[in-house]
C-alpha positions as CSV (number, residue, x, y, z in Angstrom):
1,M,109.5,95.8,117.9
2,V,110.4,95.4,114.0
3,R,112.5,92.4,113.4
4,P,115.9,92.6,111.9
5,H,115.0,91.1,108.3
6,N,112.7,94.1,107.8
7,T,115.8,96.4,107.5
8,S,114.2,99.4,108.3
9,G,115.2,100.2,111.7
10,A,117.3,103.3,111.0
11,A,114.9,104.6,108.7
12,K,111.8,104.2,111.2
13,A,114.0,106.0,114.3
14,L,114.4,108.7,111.7
15,Q,110.9,108.7,111.0
16,D,110.2,108.5,114.7
17,A,112.2,111.3,115.6
18,T,111.2,113.9,113.4
19,A,107.4,112.8,114.2
20,L,108.5,113.4,118.3
21,A,110.4,117.0,117.0
22,D,107.4,117.8,115.3
23,G,105.0,116.9,117.8
24,W,106.7,118.7,120.6
25,R,106.9,121.7,118.8
26,R,103.0,121.7,118.6
27,S,102.3,120.3,121.9
28,G,101.3,122.3,125.1
29,S,101.9,119.3,127.6
30,F,103.8,115.8,127.8
31,E,100.7,113.9,127.2
32,E,99.2,115.9,124.4
33,L,102.8,115.3,122.8
34,L,102.6,111.5,123.4
35,D,99.1,111.3,122.2
36,G,100.2,113.2,118.9
37,Y,103.0,110.9,118.5
38,H,101.0,107.9,118.8
39,Q,98.6,109.2,116.3
40,A,101.3,110.1,114.1
41,R,103.2,107.0,114.2
42,G,100.7,104.3,115.6
43,A,99.6,103.3,112.2
44,A,102.8,102.8,110.6
45,G,104.4,100.9,113.7
46,R,101.5,98.7,113.3
47,E,102.3,98.3,109.5
48,L,105.9,97.6,109.9
49,V,105.3,94.9,112.8
50,A,103.1,93.0,110.4
51,L,105.7,93.3,107.4
52,A,108.0,92.2,109.6
53,R,105.8,88.9,110.7
54,R,105.1,88.6,107.0
55,L,108.7,88.5,105.9
56,G,109.5,86.3,108.6
57,R,107.1,83.8,107.5
58,A,108.2,83.8,103.8
59,Q,112.0,83.7,104.4
60,V,112.0,81.0,107.3
61,E,108.9,79.2,107.0
62,R,108.2,79.4,103.4
63,T,111.5,80.1,102.0
64,P,110.8,80.4,98.1
65,A,113.3,78.7,95.2
66,W,115.5,81.9,95.4
67,A,118.0,80.5,92.6
68,A,114.6,79.8,90.3
69,M,113.8,83.4,90.6
70,D,113.9,86.1,87.8
71,R,113.6,89.6,88.0
72,E,110.0,89.7,87.2
73,A,109.4,86.7,90.1
74,M,111.4,88.4,93.1
75,A,109.0,91.4,92.0
76,A,106.2,89.7,92.4
77,W,107.3,87.9,95.8
78,W,108.1,91.3,97.1
79,Q,104.9,92.8,96.2
80,G,103.0,89.6,98.1
81,Q,104.8,90.5,100.8
82,L,103.7,94.2,101.0
83,D,100.2,92.8,100.8
84,G,99.1,96.0,99.3
85,A,101.2,98.5,101.2
86,P,102.8,101.4,99.5
87,G,106.4,100.2,100.9
88,I,108.5,100.1,103.9
89,G,108.1,103.1,106.5
90,G,105.1,105.2,106.8
91,R,106.5,108.7,106.7
92,A,108.2,110.6,104.1
93,M,111.2,112.8,105.0
94,A,111.6,116.4,104.1
95,P,115.3,117.4,103.6
């Protein structure tokens, strides 16, 4: 479950729905659909949960001095929370 401070629930829902729709078109059975979906979205889901945990700890347990942070400090803080991940999500949305 993705925690609310991730602010990515709607984006993840759209990404999950499009992955499910893509898989539905390619699958010959329900089991094949589920297997493909888990392969396509499992890693992104685990990454999002890990990010939510990092953000929760950083914002609640180790709250920075927000008022003392300038743009560069905030960007550095955010990159530290991403921990090498390229961002939030895991799947590009095609128009």
